[in-house]
N, C-alpha and C positions, 0 to 999 in steps of 0.2 A: 350032742358028743361030737359033729363036725367040726362046729365051733372051735372046740376045746384042742381037734388033732392040728386044726389050721393053727391055733397059738402055738400049740407044742413044736409044730416043723417050724413057724419063724424064729421062737427061743433058740431053736435047737442050731439054725442057721445062723444069727447074729450072734450066739455064745460063741459057737465057734470060729466065727472069722475074728472075734475079740480075743479070744482065749490064743489062737496062732499068732494074729498081726499084731497082738499088743503085749504077749507076755512072752510066747515061749522063744519067737524069732527073737525077739531081742536080748533073751536069756543066753542063748546061743549064742550070738556075740560078744556078749559078757564073760563068759565065763569058758568058754572052747580055746585051745592055745591060739588058734590061728584063724584071721578071718575066712582063708580058703575052703575051709572044715565044715564051721559055721554057713558058708552062705551054700556049701553042696549038703548040708543037713535042714536050712532055710528052704530049700527049691522043693528037697523030698515033701518037706511039709506043707508046702504050700500047693505042691499039685496035690495032696490028699485033700488039704481043703478044698479044691478044685470041684472034686467029686462026691463029696459033703453039700457045698452048695447045689450041686445041679439036682443031688437026689431029693434036698430040701425042696428045691425049687418045683421040681416035678411033682414031688405029693402035694405042693401047695397047689399047685393046678391042678391035679387030679381031686382033691378034696372040695377045691372051689366050684368044680364044674356041678356036680352034687348040689352043694349047699345052694348055688347062686342061681338052680336051672329055671326056676321060674321068674325071676328079675335078673335078666342078665346086667342090664345097667349098673346095679347095687355092687357086681363084683367088680366092674370098671372104677367105679370110686370107690372101692375097697382095696384096688392095689394091685391090677393087673399089670401094670406098666411098672410097679417094681418088683415083680418077682419076675417078668421077662427082662427087663432092665439089669437084674440082678445076676440072672443065669449067663445072661450076652455078656458082662462085663468078667464075671468068673473066667468061661471059655476065651475070651480074647486075651485076658493075662497069661493062661496058661498057654493059650498055642500063638497067639502074635507077639508078648510081650518075654515072656521067658527064654524060648528059644534065642533071642536076643542077646540075653542078659547072660545067658550061658555061653555064648560064642563071644561075647565081651564085645558086644558091637555096640563102640558109644553108651559106654556102661554109666555113665552119669546121667544122660539124657533117658536111658530105659529105665534105669530106676527110679526115676522120679515120673514116671508113665505110669508104670508099675504101682509103684505108690500111690497116686493119684486115683488110677482104677480100681484099687483093693480099698482105698478110702469111700469112694464114692459107692460100690458094692455095701460095705457095713452100711452107709447110711439110708441106703434102698431096703436091708434086712430092718434097720432100725425103726423106721417108717412105717413099714410093713406091721413089725411087731407091736408098736406101738397104736396103731389102727385096729390091728384083730383084738387088742386087748382092750380098746375102751368094751365099757358095755352100751348095747343098744337099748332105748327106751322104749 
């Protein structure tokens, strides 16, 4: 059962990153009347996404503790670094990059950094989901 809950948490994490970052936010910029309005709404969506990411990563860590209690090296191979890295990236974007974007400090640089970190978080979630979804023999 814990394996299924772990897969579910990883799928929720990856799916929420995908839907917000690659669907909802681009649609905001395509359909809202001005970029400022779209940017403000996108910032709110990304802030909410941060907490979804943190909750999913915390759930993955808690579930993995029980699942891998007898074999801790299996959890390290199964993606501890991906979970912690993804959670760290989410928090860094929220508290390190986003305030600079809102303050309009070197906007091009901070948008690029934020995008790269969001993509890295997406890759962490995708790699973890891939690993958890594979059947062990």
